[in-house]
N, C-alpha and C positions, 0 to 999 in steps of 0.2 A: 767505312773508314772514319767512324765517328771519333775514335781516339786519335787517329792521325789528324783529323780536322781539329779535334780538341787541342792537339799540340800547338796548332796555329792560334787557337783562341786563348792561349796563355792562361791556363788554370793555375791558381796559386793556393797551396794548402798550408795552413799554419799549424805547427805543432809545438807546444811549449811544455817543458818539463818542470818538475818540482825539485829543484836542487840537482845534485849529481847522481842521485839514487835512481833516476828514471821517472817515467810519467806517472801521474796519479789520476785514475779514472774517476775518483770521487770529487775532484775539483769541478765546480760549476760556474765560477766566475773568473776563470783564467788561472794563471800560475800563482802559487803561493809566494814566489819570489819574482817580482817584476822589476827588471833593470833595463836601463837605456844604454845604447851604444851602437856601433856599426853592425849592420846585418847584411845577409845575403839572400837574394830572391832567386830561387831555383825555378826555372821555367823553360818551356820549349823555345825554339828560335824566334826572335822578333822579326818575322818575315816581312812585315810591312814597315818596319822602322819607327813605329809610333811609340814603342815602349821606352826607348832610350831617352827621348825628351821628357817624358813623365818622371823618370828616375832622376834626370838632371835637375828638374825643377824642385823635386823633394830635397836633393842633396844641397842645392844652393840655399835653401831655407833651414837646413838641419846639418850644419857642418860637423857636429860631433856625433851624428847618428846617420852617417852616410850609408846608402844602399849600394851594394855591388850586384850587378845583374849577371847571373850565371846561366848561360844558355846551354841547355841539354840537347841531345840529338833530336832530329826532326821526328823520327818515328815514336809514336806514343808508347809502344811496348818498351822501347829502349829507355824512354824517360821514366816509365814506371819501374823498370828494373833498377835504374840508378838510384831512384828515390828510396826504393825498398832496401837496397843494399846499405845505403847511408843510414836509414832509420833503424834497421836491424842491428847495426854496429853502434847505435846510440851516439852517433857523431853529431857534433854541434856545427858542422860546416854549413848546413842549410838552416835558415831561420824561417823564411816564408817559402812555401811550396806552391807551385802552379799545377793543380791536379784536375783531371777529368772528373766530372760530377759522380761518375760511377765508382771512383776510387774512394770516395768519402767514407762509405760504410766500412770498407776494408781497413783503412788507416785508423779510423776511430776505434773499431773493434780491437785492433792490435795495440791501442794505447800510444800510437805514434804522433797523434795530434791532440791538442788540448780542446776541451769544451770552452766556448766563449760566452760572455755575458750578452744576451740578446739586447739588453737595454742600451748598449754602446753603439748600436747600428740601426739605421732607419729602415728596418725590415718591412715596415708597413707601407713604405713607398715603393717597394720592389714588386715585381710580378710574383704572385703567390706560388705558382709551380716551381719557380727557381729557388725560392726560400726552402721549400720542402726538400730539395735535393741536398741541402746542407745540414739536415737534421738526422741524427741517428740516436736511437734509444731515448728519444724525447729531448735531446740536448743539441745545441747548435755547435757544430764542429768546423764550420767554415763560413765564409761570407760570400754570397753570390757575386761574381765578377763579370762574367759574360753568360749569355744564354744562347739558345739555338733551337731551331725546329725546322723540319722538312717542309718544302714547298713543291707544288707541281708547276713546272715550267711548260708552256705550250706555245705553239706557233699561232699567234693571233691573226697573222695575215692569211694563213691557210684556212683557219676556221671561219674567218670572215668571208673568204671566197666561197666556201662551201655552205655558208648560211647557217653555221652551227655555233653553239655556245660551248664554253669550257665544261668539261665533265664534272659532275657532282657525285656520281656513283660509279661503282666498278662496271656496271652494265653500260653506262655512258662511255667510259674509257675504252672498254672492249669494242663497242660498236664503232666508235670513231676511229680507233686504231685499225680495225679490220676494213672499214669502208672508205674513210677519207684519206688516210695515209697513203695507200697504194695509188690512188688517183693522182697524187702529187709526187710520186716517186720517193716517198719517205717510208721509214719503218715506224712502227707504232709507239712503243713505250719502252723505257729502260729505267732501271734503278741501279743499285749496287749489289751485284749477285755473286761476286767472288766469295769463297768461303772464308770470311774474316768478320770483323766487327760490323762492317757495313751490311752484310747479309743478316746478321742478328737484328739490326735496326729495321731493315726492310720487312723482315718477317714479323717482328714485334708490332710494327705499324699495321700490318695486314690483320693480325690477330685482334688487336684492340679496336680496329676499325670495324670488326665484325662483332664486337661486344665481348670479346674474350680476354684472357690474361695468360701469362706464362707461369708466373709464380704468384702467390698471394701477396698482398701489399707489404706485409712484414718480411717476406722472403723465406718463410719457414715451411711452406708447403708448395708442392707442385700443383699447378692449376691448368696445365696445357692440354691435358687429355680430355678435350671437350669438343662438341660439334662446332663451336665458334672458331676454335683454333684450326680445326680441319678445314673449315670454310675459308679461312684466311690463306692457308697453304694451298688449297685447291685453286684459289684465284690466281696465284702465281704460277702454279704448275700448268694450269689451263692456258695461260698466256704463252708459255714456251711450247706447249703441245700444238697450239693453233697457229703459232708463228708470229703473232702480233707483238710478242716480246722476242727480239732477235736472239738466236742461240749464242752469238758471240758475246752477249752481255753477261754470260756466266763468268767472264774474265774481267768485268768492269768493277773498278773502285770509283771514288768520286770523280777523279780527274779524267779517266777514260770515258765515263758517261757524259761528263760536261763537254768534252771535246766533240763527241758525236753530235750533241745538240748544237753546239756552237758552229760546227761545220755544216749544219743544215741537213743532217741525215735522220733526225727524229722529229716526230710530231709532239711527243710528250716526254718529259724527263722528271723524275723525282730526284731532288738534290737539296743542298743547303743554301742559305742566303748568300754566301760568299760568291756563288756562281753568278749572281745578278750583275755585279760589276764587270766580271770577265766577259760575259756574253754581250755586254754593252759596249765593248771596246771597238775602236774604228776598224780593226782587222777581223771582227766577227761577222760571219755571213748572215747572222740573224739579228744584227743590231737594228733596233726599232721595229723588229718584226715579232717580238715575243711578249708574253704576259705571264703573270704568276697568279696562282690561286691556291686554295686549300687542297690538301690531298683528298681524293675521293674515297668513299667508304662503301660498305655493303648496301646501305639504303639511304645514304646522304653523305655530307662531308665527313671525311675520316679523321683520324687522330694520329699526329706525328709522335715519334719518339723525341723526348726532350734531351737536348744536348747542352753543352756549356761548361763553365769552369767555376770552381770555388776557391777562394783564398783561405789558407789555413796556416797555423803556427806550429812549428815542430816542437815536440815534447822535449827536445834536447837543446833548444835555443837558449843561449845565455843572456839574450837581450829581448825578452818577450814583450816588455813594455813598448819598445820601439817597433817591434814586429806588428803589434796590434795597432799602434798609431799609423803605421804605414798602410795597413789594410784599410783603415778608415779613409785615408787619403785616396787610395786607389779605387775605392767604391763610392766616393763622393759624387754628387750630381755633376760637378764641373768635370771631373776626370772621366766619368762615364760618358759624357758628351764627346770627349776626345776619343774614347774607345770606339765610338761609332764613326765620328767624322774623320779621324786620322787613321784608325785601325780597320774600319769597316766591319767591326764585330758587333753583333746584337747586344745592346746594353741590358741591364737588369732594372733600371728605373722605369716605372710604368709611364710616367708623364712624357718621356722622350719619344714614345711611339705616337703621341698625339700632337706633337709640335709641328705646326704648319710649315715652318721653314725647313725642318728636317725631312718632312714628307715630300716637299718639292725636290729635295736632293736625293732622297731615298724613297721612291714611290711605293716600294713593297712593304713599308713599315706597317700600315694598317692590317694587311693580310698576315704579315709575320706575327703581329701581336695576337691576332685570332688563333694562329697556329700554336703559338706558345701556350696560350691560355687553355687550349683544348688538348695539349700534348700530355703524354704520360711518361714518367721515368722508365728507363729500361729496368729489368728485374733487379731489385735491391738485394744484394748479398755481399758479405765480406769476401766471398770466393767468386767475385764477379767474372774474373778471367776464365775460370773453369765453366761457369754458367754459359758464358758467351760461346765458348768452344763447343760445348755440347749442343747448343742451338744451331750454330752455323754448320756443323758437321752433318747433323740430321737433315736440315733443310737443303743443303747442297746435294745430298743423295736423292732427294725427291725431285729437285729441279733438273737434275741431269738424268732422271729416269732410272737411276740405279736401284731404287726401291719405291713402292707405292706410297702415296701420302699417308695412309693410315699406319703403315709400318714405320715411317719416319717419325710420326707423332709418338707412337709407342716407344720407339728407341729414345727419343728425346726425353720423354717423361721418365723412363728408367734411368737414363744418365743424369738427369737433373736431381732425381731422388738420391742417387749416390753422392753427388756433390754436396747436397744439403746435409745428408747424414754424416759425411766425413769432415764436417767443419772443424 
């Protein structure tokens, strides 16, 4: 449920046009006509309530350039659909858009958002992997706003009793899940295995943690038909076949898997940083009993899929100058600190992950920084939704034993080839 999570992470895409005739892909330093005035920020729901005070602070300082916060539906697919409908109609209703990082290529390729001048933003102060998500065709089409990467949550109390350390490899994870978990009446490991975006993420992490890839870096060729990809899929299939991944997790998204861990039924859980605060609450059965570490890989620490949000300007905005100024404000160091402390979302400024005061408040920050720096973006494609569907459909067939892993990989490769060819 990366996109569902990303809807909480409030991704903003900026698209700005060149006059009333539509977008110009040739522009490299922003719109040819930059004007100031009221703008609208289209975003997912402000679930933690931190966004409204940030907008209010801007509005108090900019009475002639006020921002209206337009909250879209909670589901990322619905947000995407509304944004696409608006942009296809060349409507000027949205000025700044809150988008999942995987939508950046699609929106840029369609000419719906404008390229931005890199010199206007402190990109060298951001974590490098998050900057890469905002670049398409060598140009900057968004400004990183939040980041995200997967973590392995584990029952530190149980491992301590068993005299074991957190797993670093798949073999460690398998062994501990099969031997330690049953002794303490727990199940071994779970991730997000319902056939949706979350399954695409879990599979991508397994593949890249084995040294493989799904598409080439530029998204123009299929790269999944390899021994490494089969190894990643076999790791997951083996977990279900041997029972240390519970069969019911085939219906898990982020929240279902989080609840299993929080209610004390799992030894290990793959999930996002937002889970940390929830499982630390007073009503959690594992409060003060869990820890976090990097995802395990085939022969050492693995690699997470990179999540997060970019802010971009609509190509049809009539007040592009204000839109860009607002993005600068929203991605400033001061605001990014609020993104973490008030919204509990991973920021993009590297220095915030090394701040002793923040680490005391959010102990997972050092591990999260490592996870982000070693993370890789999901397959880059203007047709990402179709790419994700092809992946999750094939992987689901293998995990539910409807087809062998080799057949699932072959099916996936063929379907991905069709998506790329039909761009």
